[in-house]
N, CA and C atoms as a LAMMPS dump frame, in Angstrom:
ITEM: TIMESTEP
0
ITEM: NUMBER OF ATOMS
663
ITEM: BOX BOUNDS ff ff ff
-5.0000000000000000e+02 5.0000000000000000e+02
-5.0000000000000000e+02 5.0000000000000000e+02
-5.0000000000000000e+02 5.0000000000000000e+02
ITEM: ATOMS id mol type element x y z
1 1 1 N 0.919 -1.181 0.233
2 1 2 C 0.009 0.086 0.033
3 1 3 C 0.902 1.397 0.123
4 2 1 N 1.822 1.249 0.778
5 2 2 C 2.857 2.356 0.915
6 2 3 C 3.622 2.506 -0.217
7 3 1 N 4.122 1.417 -0.904
8 3 2 C 4.564 1.469 -2.275
9 3 3 C 3.748 2.12 -3.196
10 4 1 N 2.719 1.572 -3.313
11 4 2 C 1.649 2.348 -4.407
12 4 3 C 1.341 3.777 -4.293
13 5 1 N 1.423 4.225 -2.928
14 5 2 C 1.118 5.628 -2.496
15 5 3 C 2.521 6.354 -3.026
16 6 1 N 3.604 5.824 -2.873
17 6 2 C 4.99 6.54 -3.203
18 6 3 C 4.867 6.517 -4.781
19 7 1 N 4.356 5.601 -5.505
20 7 2 C 4.408 5.725 -6.836
21 7 3 C 3.521 6.844 -7.372
22 8 1 N 2.37 6.854 -6.857
23 8 2 C 1.379 7.953 -7.129
24 8 3 C 2.032 9.316 -6.838
25 9 1 N 2.692 9.507 -5.683
26 9 2 C 3.237 10.852 -5.356
27 9 3 C 4.513 11.121 -6.319
28 10 1 N 5.281 10.174 -6.686
29 10 2 C 6.397 10.565 -7.61
30 10 3 C 5.719 10.928 -9.139
31 11 1 N 4.675 10.171 -9.27
32 11 2 C 4.081 10.664 -10.648
33 11 3 C 3.399 12.047 -10.607
34 12 1 N 2.834 12.247 -9.614
35 12 2 C 2.098 13.684 -9.358
36 12 3 C 3.398 14.601 -9.442
37 13 1 N 4.501 14.398 -8.699
38 13 2 C 5.73 15.431 -8.657
39 13 3 C 6.158 15.595 -9.778
40 14 1 N 6.355 14.38 -10.551
41 14 2 C 7.144 14.352 -11.955
42 14 3 C 6.269 15.325 -12.835
43 15 1 N 4.841 14.987 -12.919
44 15 2 C 4.006 15.715 -14.024
45 15 3 C 4.082 17.211 -13.655
46 16 1 N 4.094 17.61 -12.421
47 16 2 C 4.053 18.89 -11.974
48 16 3 C 5.448 19.765 -12.482
49 17 1 N 6.402 18.963 -12.148
50 17 2 C 7.737 19.407 -12.272
51 17 3 C 8.048 19.545 -13.96
52 18 1 N 7.51 18.488 -14.698
53 18 2 C 7.529 18.63 -16.16
54 18 3 C 6.945 19.717 -16.809
55 19 1 N 5.571 20.014 -16.189
56 19 2 C 4.909 21.104 -16.841
57 19 3 C 5.452 22.455 -16.588
58 20 1 N 6.146 22.681 -15.405
59 20 2 C 6.806 23.891 -15.236
60 20 3 C 7.989 23.947 -15.974
61 21 1 N 8.713 23.042 -16.253
62 21 2 C 10.054 22.973 -17.146
63 21 3 C 9.563 23.165 -18.569
64 22 1 N 8.353 22.672 -19.026
65 22 2 C 7.8 22.857 -20.361
66 22 3 C 7.483 24.269 -20.627
67 23 1 N 6.625 24.799 -19.725
68 23 2 C 6.221 26.008 -19.706
69 23 3 C 7.362 27.077 -20.099
70 24 1 N 8.424 26.865 -19.162
71 24 2 C 9.594 27.631 -19.16
72 24 3 C 10.248 27.648 -20.634
73 25 1 N 10.435 26.426 -21.134
74 25 2 C 11.076 26.146 -22.248
75 25 3 C 10.38 26.634 -23.501
76 26 1 N 8.946 26.548 -23.507
77 26 2 C 8.216 27.016 -24.572
78 26 3 C 8.208 28.585 -24.751
79 27 1 N 8.233 29.226 -23.268
80 27 2 C 8.098 30.678 -23.438
81 27 3 C 9.363 31.218 -23.894
82 28 1 N 10.497 30.536 -23.312
83 28 2 C 11.889 30.916 -23.657
84 28 3 C 12.051 30.871 -25.231
85 29 1 N 11.643 29.819 -25.839
86 29 2 C 11.803 29.568 -27.344
87 29 3 C 10.926 30.702 -28.104
88 30 1 N 9.733 31.019 -27.51
89 30 2 C 9.025 32.031 -28.372
90 30 3 C 9.569 33.359 -28.156
91 31 1 N 10.177 33.685 -27.091
92 31 2 C 10.912 34.972 -26.813
93 31 3 C 12.131 35.047 -27.754
94 32 1 N 12.863 33.944 -27.954
95 32 2 C 14.184 33.968 -28.889
96 32 3 C 13.541 34.055 -30.385
97 33 1 N 12.458 33.337 -30.677
98 33 2 C 11.927 33.44 -32.036
99 33 3 C 11.434 34.74 -32.552
100 34 1 N 10.96 35.609 -31.326
101 34 2 C 10.411 37.04 -31.593
102 34 3 C 11.557 37.913 -31.591
103 35 1 N 12.259 37.821 -30.912
104 35 2 C 13.344 39.077 -30.708
105 35 3 C 14.625 38.731 -31.581
106 36 1 N 14.739 37.363 -31.919
107 36 2 C 16.209 36.992 -32.5
108 36 3 C 15.689 36.828 -33.929
109 37 1 N 14.795 36.101 -34.336
110 37 2 C 14.252 35.736 -35.661
111 37 3 C 13.127 36.324 -36.214
112 38 1 N 12.714 37.599 -35.499
113 38 2 C 11.629 38.547 -35.872
114 38 3 C 10.521 37.46 -36.362
115 39 1 N 10.141 36.37 -35.504
116 39 2 C 8.973 35.551 -35.971
117 39 3 C 8.381 35.162 -34.546
118 40 1 N 7.443 34.2 -34.537
119 40 2 C 6.921 33.864 -33.281
120 40 3 C 6.286 32.289 -33.394
121 41 1 N 6.19 31.739 -32.347
122 41 2 C 5.589 30.443 -32.374
123 41 3 C 4.17 30.591 -32.026
124 42 1 N 3.417 30.507 -33.172
125 42 2 C 1.784 30.83 -33.054
126 42 3 C 1.13 30.138 -31.879
127 43 1 N 1.344 28.821 -31.751
128 43 2 C 0.753 28.132 -30.629
129 43 3 C 1.314 28.208 -29.432
130 44 1 N 2.207 28.71 -28.99
131 44 2 C 3.149 28.884 -27.824
132 44 3 C 2.151 29.327 -26.823
133 45 1 N 1.665 30.587 -26.82
134 45 2 C 0.943 31.126 -26.11
135 45 3 C -0.259 30.29 -25.366
136 46 1 N -1.196 29.565 -26.314
137 46 2 C -2.111 28.805 -26.031
138 46 3 C -1.676 27.576 -25.149
139 47 1 N -0.523 26.909 -25.834
140 47 2 C 0.078 25.84 -25.201
141 47 3 C 0.445 26.003 -23.677
142 48 1 N 1.026 27.164 -23.582
143 48 2 C 1.52 27.507 -22.293
144 48 3 C 0.409 27.905 -21.174
145 49 1 N -0.68 28.342 -21.701
146 49 2 C -1.922 28.591 -21.044
147 49 3 C -2.636 27.147 -20.412
148 50 1 N -2.505 26.313 -21.478
149 50 2 C -3.06 25.076 -21.057
150 50 3 C -2.157 24.21 -20.107
151 51 1 N -0.967 24.396 -20.227
152 51 2 C -0.106 23.838 -19.176
153 51 3 C -0.016 24.507 -17.757
154 52 1 N -0.23 25.918 -17.927
155 52 2 C -0.497 26.531 -16.582
156 52 3 C -1.684 26.069 -16.153
157 53 1 N -2.853 25.948 -16.783
158 53 2 C -4.011 25.414 -15.926
159 53 3 C -3.883 23.977 -15.366
160 54 1 N -3.038 23.22 -16.3
161 54 2 C -2.766 21.973 -15.484
162 54 3 C -2.119 21.9 -14.157
163 55 1 N -0.927 22.806 -14.32
164 55 2 C -0.006 23.15 -13.275
165 55 3 C -0.763 23.546 -11.923
166 56 1 N -1.802 24.372 -12.009
167 56 2 C -2.627 25.011 -11.066
168 56 3 C -3.618 23.851 -10.484
169 57 1 N -4.39 23.342 -11.629
170 57 2 C -5.388 22.439 -11.203
171 57 3 C -4.643 21.181 -10.435
172 58 1 N -3.696 20.678 -10.976
173 58 2 C -2.884 19.388 -10.145
174 58 3 C -2.188 19.991 -8.953
175 59 1 N -1.636 21.083 -8.973
176 59 2 C -1.053 21.576 -7.878
177 59 3 C -1.908 21.762 -6.617
178 60 1 N -3.264 22.106 -6.979
179 60 2 C -4.204 22.188 -5.886
180 60 3 C -4.21 20.835 -4.965
181 61 1 N -4.609 19.664 -5.505
182 61 2 C -4.385 18.392 -4.829
183 61 3 C -3.139 18.191 -4.082
184 62 1 N -2.129 18.488 -4.876
185 62 2 C -0.688 18.401 -4.279
186 62 3 C -0.354 19.162 -2.997
187 63 1 N -1.137 20.362 -3.008
188 63 2 C -1.104 21.027 -1.983
189 63 3 C -1.801 20.704 -0.792
190 64 1 N -2.978 20.123 -1.01
191 64 2 C -3.696 19.333 0.064
192 64 3 C -2.96 18.281 0.668
193 65 1 N -2.337 17.442 -0.165
194 65 2 C -1.596 16.455 0.178
195 65 3 C -0.419 16.84 1.156
196 66 1 N 0.271 18.133 1
197 66 2 C 1.418 18.311 1.733
198 66 3 C 0.906 19.429 2.744
199 67 1 N -0.43 19.703 2.604
200 67 2 C -0.779 20.471 3.595
201 67 3 C -0.215 21.856 3.52
202 68 1 N -0.267 22.289 2.407
203 68 2 C 0.491 23.553 2.121
204 68 3 C -0.438 24.646 1.866
205 69 1 N -1.667 24.411 1.936
206 69 2 C -2.661 25.438 1.473
207 69 3 C -2.562 26.513 2.652
208 70 1 N -2.725 27.948 2.564
209 70 2 C -2.792 28.857 3.737
210 70 3 C -3.932 28.604 4.334
211 71 1 N -3.749 28.887 5.623
212 71 2 C -4.795 28.858 6.613
213 71 3 C -4.541 29.631 7.774
214 72 1 N -5.785 30 8.589
215 72 2 C -5.513 30.802 9.731
216 72 3 C -5.799 29.852 10.841
217 73 1 N -4.97 29.552 11.776
218 73 2 C -5.245 28.826 12.935
219 73 3 C -4.946 29.271 14.35
220 74 1 N -5.158 30.737 14.458
221 74 2 C -4.975 31.345 15.531
222 74 3 C -6.29 30.933 16.671
223 75 1 N -7.49 30.631 16.222
224 75 2 C -8.436 30.219 17.225
225 75 3 C -8.368 28.925 17.438
226 76 1 N -8.078 28.099 16.488
227 76 2 C -8.073 26.648 16.337
228 76 3 C -6.823 26.256 17.542
229 77 1 N -5.807 26.886 17.507
230 77 2 C -4.862 26.671 18.563
231 77 3 C -5.17 26.936 19.9
232 78 1 N -6.291 27.859 20.23
233 78 2 C -6.699 27.978 21.36
234 78 3 C -7.682 26.985 22.108
235 79 1 N -7.952 26.1 21.286
236 79 2 C -8.99 25.028 21.595
237 79 3 C -8.481 23.903 22.006
238 80 1 N -9.039 23.021 22.825
239 80 2 C -8.44 21.546 23.332
240 80 3 C -8.369 20.674 22.073
241 81 1 N -7.753 19.606 22.342
242 81 2 C -7.411 18.678 21.236
243 81 3 C -8.843 17.957 20.734
244 82 1 N -9.63 17.686 21.624
245 82 2 C -11.078 17.2 20.945
246 82 3 C -11.733 18.171 19.92
247 83 1 N -11.742 19.396 20.884
248 83 2 C -12.401 20.366 19.826
249 83 3 C -11.731 20.874 18.461
250 84 1 N -10.353 20.858 18.57
251 84 2 C -9.786 20.754 17.366
252 84 3 C -9.985 19.6 16.192
253 85 1 N -10.167 18.538 16.655
254 85 2 C -10.212 17.423 15.881
255 85 3 C -11.831 17.655 15.28
256 86 1 N -12.711 17.821 16.261
257 86 2 C -14.153 17.85 15.754
258 86 3 C -14.312 19.024 14.658
259 87 1 N -13.565 20.141 14.983
260 87 2 C -13.55 21.352 13.856
261 87 3 C -13.011 20.813 12.508
262 88 1 N -11.873 19.987 12.883
263 88 2 C -11.116 19.43 11.547
264 88 3 C -12.136 18.644 10.828
265 89 1 N -12.774 17.698 11.426
266 89 2 C -13.703 16.821 10.626
267 89 3 C -14.927 17.564 9.969
268 90 1 N -15.241 18.55 10.667
269 90 2 C -16.332 19.399 9.953
270 90 3 C -15.781 20.193 8.674
271 91 1 N -14.579 20.758 8.806
272 91 2 C -13.776 21.441 7.743
273 91 3 C -13.528 20.424 6.655
274 92 1 N -13.125 19.348 6.979
275 92 2 C -12.629 18.397 5.834
276 92 3 C -14.124 17.95 5.15
277 93 1 N -15.224 17.72 5.817
278 93 2 C -16.374 17.266 5.344
279 93 3 C -16.932 18.352 4.288
280 94 1 N -16.793 19.534 4.74
281 94 2 C -17.15 20.535 3.822
282 94 3 C -16.359 20.575 2.62
283 95 1 N -15.105 20.467 2.679
284 95 2 C -14.186 20.473 1.636
285 95 3 C -14.405 19.092 0.672
286 96 1 N -14.861 17.857 1.436
287 96 2 C -15.163 16.761 0.478
288 96 3 C -16.536 17.154 -0.207
289 97 1 N -17.323 17.811 0.451
290 97 2 C -18.682 17.951 -0.406
291 97 3 C -18.735 18.739 -1.526
292 98 1 N -17.663 19.833 -1.207
293 98 2 C -17.417 20.866 -2.427
294 98 3 C -16.805 20.264 -3.486
295 99 1 N -15.634 19.315 -3.224
296 99 2 C -14.896 18.537 -4.189
297 99 3 C -15.578 17.839 -4.949
298 100 1 N -16.679 16.893 -4.264
299 100 2 C -17.548 16.213 -5.066
300 100 3 C -18.431 16.966 -6.045
301 101 1 N -18.898 18.006 -5.494
302 101 2 C -19.568 19.013 -6.629
303 101 3 C -18.794 19.313 -7.773
304 102 1 N -17.35 19.891 -7.408
305 102 2 C -16.577 20.173 -8.493
306 102 3 C -16.249 18.936 -9.432
307 103 1 N -16.299 17.973 -8.88
308 103 2 C -15.874 16.546 -9.71
309 103 3 C -17.129 16.267 -10.473
310 104 1 N -18.325 16.506 -10.204
311 104 2 C -19.392 16.347 -11.054
312 104 3 C -19.491 17.42 -12.101
313 105 1 N -19.284 18.589 -11.897
314 105 2 C -19.276 19.613 -12.981
315 105 3 C -18.176 19.48 -13.735
316 106 1 N -16.806 19.121 -13.321
317 106 2 C -15.855 18.927 -14.254
318 106 3 C -16.117 17.664 -15.116
319 107 1 N -16.564 16.656 -14.646
320 107 2 C -16.722 15.507 -15.702
321 107 3 C -17.851 15.908 -16.596
322 108 1 N -18.885 16.574 -16.065
323 108 2 C -20.002 16.947 -17.086
324 108 3 C -19.504 17.739 -18.225
325 109 1 N -18.635 18.916 -17.741
326 109 2 C -18.154 19.715 -18.845
327 109 3 C -17.18 19.026 -19.92
328 110 1 N -16.283 18.033 -19.309
329 110 2 C -15.497 17.416 -20.253
330 110 3 C -16.008 16.322 -21.084
331 111 1 N -17.123 15.636 -20.532
332 111 2 C -17.537 14.474 -21.111
333 111 3 C -18.034 14.634 -22.576
334 112 1 N -18.594 15.807 -23.052
335 112 2 C -19.19 15.993 -24.073
336 112 3 C -18.062 16.106 -25.222
337 113 1 N -16.92 16.508 -24.679
338 113 2 C -15.786 16.574 -25.691
339 113 3 C -15.063 15.206 -25.988
340 114 1 N -15.493 14.171 -25.022
341 114 2 C -14.855 12.993 -25.197
342 114 3 C -15.945 12.119 -25.748
343 115 1 N -17.091 12.654 -26.311
344 115 2 C -18.229 11.86 -26.741
345 115 3 C -18.823 10.872 -25.711
346 116 1 N -18.87 11.167 -24.451
347 116 2 C -19.434 10.457 -23.351
348 116 3 C -20.692 11.294 -22.74
349 117 1 N -21.385 10.287 -22.363
350 117 2 C -22.918 11.093 -21.742
351 117 3 C -22.313 11.757 -20.354
352 118 1 N -22.9 12.995 -20.153
353 118 2 C -22.689 13.643 -18.854
354 118 3 C -23.556 13.173 -17.873
355 119 1 N -23.446 13.471 -16.562
356 119 2 C -24.526 13.213 -15.698
357 119 3 C -25.696 13.966 -15.791
358 120 1 N -26.746 13.287 -15.213
359 120 2 C -27.819 14.094 -15.116
360 120 3 C -28.233 14.765 -13.612
361 121 1 N -28.967 15.534 -13.292
362 121 2 C -29.238 16.086 -11.997
363 121 3 C -28.365 17.332 -11.874
364 122 1 N -28.966 18.278 -11.166
365 122 2 C -28.392 19.736 -10.829
366 122 3 C -27.106 19.561 -9.854
367 123 1 N -27.353 18.961 -8.687
368 123 2 C -26.346 18.843 -7.73
369 123 3 C -25.551 17.636 -7.692
370 124 1 N -26.442 16.541 -7.645
371 124 2 C -25.989 14.998 -7.456
372 124 3 C -26.428 14.119 -8.812
373 125 1 N -25.515 13.479 -9.145
374 125 2 C -25.684 12.593 -10.257
375 125 3 C -26.912 11.634 -10.136
376 126 1 N -27.935 11.699 -11.082
377 126 2 C -29.156 10.981 -11.222
378 126 3 C -29.205 10.076 -12.272
379 127 1 N -28.149 9.697 -12.837
380 127 2 C -28.089 9.054 -14.006
381 127 3 C -27.159 9.655 -15.139
382 128 1 N -27.227 8.993 -16.396
383 128 2 C -26.471 9.693 -17.357
384 128 3 C -27.384 10.236 -18.463
385 129 1 N -26.993 11.248 -19.096
386 129 2 C -27.825 11.943 -20.246
387 129 3 C -27.221 11.45 -21.526
388 130 1 N -27.882 10.377 -21.805
389 130 2 C -27.567 9.918 -23.142
390 130 3 C -28.044 10.762 -24.466
391 131 1 N -28.838 11.79 -24.302
392 131 2 C -29.428 12.598 -25.181
393 131 3 C -28.485 13.795 -25.443
394 132 1 N -27.44 13.962 -24.506
395 132 2 C -26.743 15.237 -24.575
396 132 3 C -25.818 15.172 -26.046
397 133 1 N -25.674 16.432 -26.398
398 133 2 C -25.146 16.591 -28.011
399 133 3 C -23.597 16.503 -27.611
400 134 1 N -22.996 15.519 -28.464
401 134 2 C -21.565 15.399 -28.541
402 134 3 C -20.849 16.693 -28.995
403 135 1 N -19.773 16.909 -28.436
404 135 2 C -18.878 18.126 -28.917
405 135 3 C -17.349 17.747 -29.372
406 136 1 N -17.329 16.49 -29.615
407 136 2 C -15.937 15.784 -29.751
408 136 3 C -15.222 16.504 -30.851
409 137 1 N -15.956 17.017 -31.777
410 137 2 C -15.302 17.755 -33.004
411 137 3 C -14.705 18.984 -32.633
412 138 1 N -14.855 19.428 -31.506
413 138 2 C -14.562 20.923 -31.034
414 138 3 C -12.956 20.687 -30.951
415 139 1 N -12.094 21.765 -31.526
416 139 2 C -10.815 21.9 -31.54
417 139 3 C -10.261 23.294 -30.655
418 140 1 N -8.926 23.117 -30.282
419 140 2 C -8.407 24.403 -29.774
420 140 3 C -8.122 25.262 -30.775
421 141 1 N -7.785 26.542 -30.593
422 141 2 C -7.575 27.511 -31.648
423 141 3 C -6.366 27.486 -32.459
424 142 1 N -4.984 27.136 -31.653
425 142 2 C -3.671 27.188 -32.245
426 142 3 C -3.01 25.96 -32.368
427 143 1 N -3.04 25.178 -31.31
428 143 2 C -2.145 23.952 -31.279
429 143 3 C -2.45 22.854 -32.261
430 144 1 N -1.51 22.658 -33.109
431 144 2 C -1.718 21.792 -34.138
432 144 3 C -1.853 20.3 -33.822
433 145 1 N -2.372 19.591 -34.545
434 145 2 C -2.688 18.203 -34.222
435 145 3 C -1.479 17.445 -34.425
436 146 1 N -0.954 16.503 -33.53
437 146 2 C 0.186 15.728 -33.666
438 146 3 C -0.252 14.238 -33.881
439 147 1 N 0.728 13.648 -34.457
440 147 2 C 0.414 12.246 -35.209
441 147 3 C 0.091 11.11 -33.977
442 148 1 N 0.821 11.257 -32.863
443 148 2 C 0.35 10.302 -31.783
444 148 3 C -1.009 10.13 -31.228
445 149 1 N -1.654 11.552 -31.658
446 149 2 C -3.217 11.496 -31.082
447 149 3 C -4.094 11.307 -32.257
448 150 1 N -3.683 10.994 -33.449
449 150 2 C -4.61 10.597 -34.459
450 150 3 C -5.551 9.729 -34.076
451 151 1 N -5.424 8.717 -33.316
452 151 2 C -6.126 7.527 -32.965
453 151 3 C -7.511 8.026 -32.567
454 152 1 N -7.529 9.311 -31.947
455 152 2 C -8.784 9.965 -31.365
456 152 3 C -9.789 10.282 -32.838
457 153 1 N -9.326 10.33 -33.889
458 153 2 C -10.086 10.766 -34.963
459 153 3 C -11.361 9.559 -35.056
460 154 1 N -10.504 8.14 -35.05
461 154 2 C -11.603 7.26 -35.277
462 154 3 C -12.37 6.766 -33.938
463 155 1 N -11.574 7.325 -32.876
464 155 2 C -12.234 6.856 -31.545
465 155 3 C -13.478 7.616 -31.107
466 156 1 N -13.336 9.083 -31.36
467 156 2 C -14.36 10.012 -30.734
468 156 3 C -14.914 10.923 -31.873
469 157 1 N -14.307 11.005 -33.11
470 157 2 C -14.682 12.063 -34.035
471 157 3 C -15.15 11.379 -35.439
472 158 1 N -15.446 10.121 -35.357
473 158 2 C -16.087 9.192 -36.465
474 158 3 C -15.278 9.475 -37.622
475 159 1 N -14.005 9.143 -37.489
476 159 2 C -13.14 9.177 -38.368
477 159 3 C -12.727 10.614 -39.305
478 160 1 N -13.378 11.654 -38.812
479 160 2 C -12.992 12.998 -39.401
480 160 3 C -11.692 13.512 -38.829
481 161 1 N -11.06 14.05 -39.646
482 161 2 C -9.545 14.503 -39.241
483 161 3 C -9.692 15.782 -38.45
484 162 1 N -8.727 15.856 -37.515
485 162 2 C -8.476 17.249 -36.63
486 162 3 C -7.412 17.93 -37.275
487 163 1 N -7.481 19.3 -37.325
488 163 2 C -6.335 20.189 -37.793
489 163 3 C -5.737 20.654 -36.412
490 164 1 N -6.505 20.819 -35.479
491 164 2 C -5.914 21.16 -34.226
492 164 3 C -6.027 20.166 -33.118
493 165 1 N -5.464 20.328 -32.098
494 165 2 C -5.643 19.48 -30.916
495 165 3 C -7.185 19.317 -30.628
496 166 1 N -7.887 18.156 -30.359
497 166 2 C -9.099 18.368 -29.883
498 166 3 C -9.253 18.882 -28.354
499 167 1 N -10.339 19.597 -28.063
500 167 2 C -10.418 20.086 -26.631
501 167 3 C -10.521 18.89 -25.574
502 168 1 N -10.889 17.729 -25.91
503 168 2 C -10.83 16.562 -24.974
504 168 3 C -9.552 16.403 -24.244
505 169 1 N -8.525 16.906 -24.942
506 169 2 C -7.071 16.701 -24.387
507 169 3 C -6.753 17.521 -23.348
508 170 1 N -6.629 18.994 -23.5
509 170 2 C -6.367 19.823 -22.561
510 170 3 C -7.376 20.032 -21.337
511 171 1 N -8.595 19.589 -21.631
512 171 2 C -9.799 19.709 -20.671
513 171 3 C -9.797 18.394 -19.794
514 172 1 N -9.068 17.451 -20.167
515 172 2 C -8.943 16.054 -19.396
516 172 3 C -8.68 16.454 -17.952
517 173 1 N -7.751 17.582 -17.754
518 173 2 C -7.109 17.792 -16.583
519 173 3 C -8.247 18.084 -15.433
520 174 1 N -9.576 18.562 -16.008
521 174 2 C -10.603 18.865 -15.139
522 174 3 C -11.062 17.757 -14.405
523 175 1 N -11.479 16.644 -14.987
524 175 2 C -12.01 15.587 -14.174
525 175 3 C -10.815 14.902 -13.301
526 176 1 N -9.697 14.674 -13.942
527 176 2 C -8.649 14.078 -13.317
528 176 3 C -8.082 14.87 -12.067
529 177 1 N -8.082 16.321 -12.027
530 177 2 C -7.577 17.113 -10.879
531 177 3 C -8.7 17.108 -9.855
532 178 1 N -10.086 17.1 -10.339
533 178 2 C -11.018 17.045 -9.164
534 178 3 C -10.908 15.752 -8.584
535 179 1 N -10.864 14.679 -9.395
536 179 2 C -10.855 13.47 -8.662
537 179 3 C -9.627 13.267 -7.729
538 180 1 N -8.294 13.694 -7.956
539 180 2 C -7.292 13.88 -7.145
540 180 3 C -7.54 14.623 -5.983
541 181 1 N -8.163 15.89 -6.237
542 181 2 C -8.581 16.692 -5.096
543 181 3 C -9.4 15.984 -3.934
544 182 1 N -10.512 15.18 -4.656
545 182 2 C -11.234 14.556 -3.713
546 182 3 C -10.609 13.333 -3.034
547 183 1 N -9.664 12.946 -3.642
548 183 2 C -8.983 11.768 -2.944
549 183 3 C -8.208 12.288 -1.795
550 184 1 N -7.553 13.28 -1.93
551 184 2 C -6.591 14.089 -1.112
552 184 3 C -7.388 14.452 0.093
553 185 1 N -8.556 15.033 -0.34
554 185 2 C -9.555 15.296 1.029
555 185 3 C -9.876 14.235 1.785
556 186 1 N -10.125 13.037 0.945
557 186 2 C -10.489 11.638 1.773
558 186 3 C -9.443 11.391 2.591
559 187 1 N -8.23 11.429 2.099
560 187 2 C -7.04 10.91 2.811
561 187 3 C -6.84 11.916 4.136
562 188 1 N -7.15 13.264 3.995
563 188 2 C -7.122 14.3 5.05
564 188 3 C -8.114 13.682 6.126
565 189 1 N -9.344 13.341 5.602
566 189 2 C -10.442 13.066 6.716
567 189 3 C -9.987 11.784 7.527
568 190 1 N -9.321 10.791 6.782
569 190 2 C -9.072 9.374 7.233
570 190 3 C -7.951 9.942 8.386
571 191 1 N -6.99 10.793 8.167
572 191 2 C -5.948 11.038 9.016
573 191 3 C -6.467 11.693 10.185
574 192 1 N -7.39 12.767 10.232
575 192 2 C -8.179 13.519 11.302
576 192 3 C -8.956 12.412 12.035
577 193 1 N -9.654 11.467 11.431
578 193 2 C -10.485 10.52 12.131
579 193 3 C -9.576 9.626 13.05
580 194 1 N -8.609 9.384 12.453
581 194 2 C -7.628 8.371 13.368
582 194 3 C -6.737 9.071 14.546
583 195 1 N -7.025 10.57 14.406
584 195 2 C -6.198 11.211 15.267
585 195 3 C -4.64 11.544 15.061
586 196 1 N -4.394 11.267 13.689
587 196 2 C -2.938 11.664 13.147
588 196 3 C -2.871 13.111 13.125
589 197 1 N -3.974 13.617 12.879
590 197 2 C -3.793 15.178 12.552
591 197 3 C -5.156 15.724 13.274
592 198 1 N -5.199 17.061 13.401
593 198 2 C -6.411 17.764 13.95
594 198 3 C -6.785 18.938 13.161
595 199 1 N -6.268 18.989 11.744
596 199 2 C -6.656 20.172 10.918
597 199 3 C -6.15 19.851 9.499
598 200 1 N -6.654 20.411 8.444
599 200 2 C -6.311 20.289 7.2
600 200 3 C -5.004 21.22 6.853
601 201 1 N -4.869 22.175 7.587
602 201 2 C -3.877 22.839 7.045
603 201 3 C -2.722 22.987 8.167
604 202 1 N -1.386 22.785 7.958
605 202 2 C -0.516 22.947 9.074
606 202 3 C 0.712 23.719 8.376
607 203 1 N 0.379 25.063 7.95
608 203 2 C 1.455 25.93 7.356
609 203 3 C 1.778 26.854 7.992
610 204 1 N 3.073 26.855 8.638
611 204 2 C 3.647 27.836 9.456
612 204 3 C 4.997 28.155 8.844
613 205 1 N 4.954 28.67 7.602
614 205 2 C 6.116 28.846 6.745
615 205 3 C 6.821 30.122 7.629
616 206 1 N 6.158 31.023 7.971
617 206 2 C 6.825 32.223 8.584
618 206 3 C 7.654 31.8 9.854
619 207 1 N 6.868 31.028 10.663
620 207 2 C 7.804 30.511 11.862
621 207 3 C 8.738 29.68 11.731
622 208 1 N 8.864 28.674 10.587
623 208 2 C 9.712 27.848 10.325
624 208 3 C 11.116 28.777 9.832
625 209 1 N 10.731 29.706 8.942
626 209 2 C 11.609 30.602 8.451
627 209 3 C 12.266 31.367 9.767
628 210 1 N 11.544 31.998 10.305
629 210 2 C 12.157 32.485 11.729
630 210 3 C 13.055 31.715 12.546
631 211 1 N 12.549 30.535 12.688
632 211 2 C 13.524 29.48 13.176
633 211 3 C 14.689 29.084 12.494
634 212 1 N 14.482 29.014 11.468
635 212 2 C 15.948 28.918 10.566
636 212 3 C 16.684 29.954 10.658
637 213 1 N 16.209 31.252 10.569
638 213 2 C 17.14 32.394 10.663
639 213 3 C 17.771 32.426 12.036
640 214 1 N 16.973 32.347 13.119
641 214 2 C 17.56 32.056 14.464
642 214 3 C 18.763 31.184 14.515
643 215 1 N 18.325 30.046 14.043
644 215 2 C 19.519 29.039 14.09
645 215 3 C 20.661 29.321 13.459
646 216 1 N 20.52 29.923 12.177
647 216 2 C 21.819 30.508 11.402
648 216 3 C 22.446 31.462 12.143
649 217 1 N 21.653 32.416 12.977
650 217 2 C 22.242 33.513 13.292
651 217 3 C 23.255 32.861 14.73
652 218 1 N 22.515 31.956 15.409
653 218 2 C 23.17 31.307 16.382
654 218 3 C 24.514 30.758 16.014
655 219 1 N 24.477 30.05 14.814
656 219 2 C 25.844 29.452 14.399
657 219 3 C 26.696 30.52 14.004
658 220 1 N 26.404 31.62 13.372
659 220 2 C 27.335 32.68 13.031
660 220 3 C 28.004 33.355 14.232
661 221 1 N 27.129 33.445 15.488
662 221 2 C 27.575 34.008 16.789
663 221 3 C 28.539 32.938 17.179
């Protein structure tokens, strides 16, 4: 179980680092093309925006895992341990409910681009809407189609060729990231229930930095 969790963590961290590196590389290449060769990479801006969206959405669940989201715990620290745990359970329950709503909305938005039926029901899934109009033919504005993705033409576009990347690819991050976010909140809920933690957020970066600065100052003295 721990090995599987480590593999998931490593994949998540690798994807985030790769996205950040590719964003830097594409932006740098576009700057060189514009100011050195008096040209531009037409699809660079759109691709960078997509990668930034992936980075932010995947990073949200990663921050939950690392308990790195910003939070105010001045009142929580004044409470007893049972009270902190109770409030922690209430807060994680709210976050789980919210993430489940986001997951439903994300899947419903993406499904039509994948030629899949979205769910029915306004707030909670009540079934699948098989009458929803497919939007699998929708393409992005600038990023050209690449050969490894040509299989999507037969899979979801009824054999019609894509000139640009279909929207199903960049928008895939929506259900994936919301599923990860829900999973991370569920992990946090289990940790609080077991007494391994009493809150969702444990960010004390300023205090940690001050302690580090004091330690270094002590070494210098």
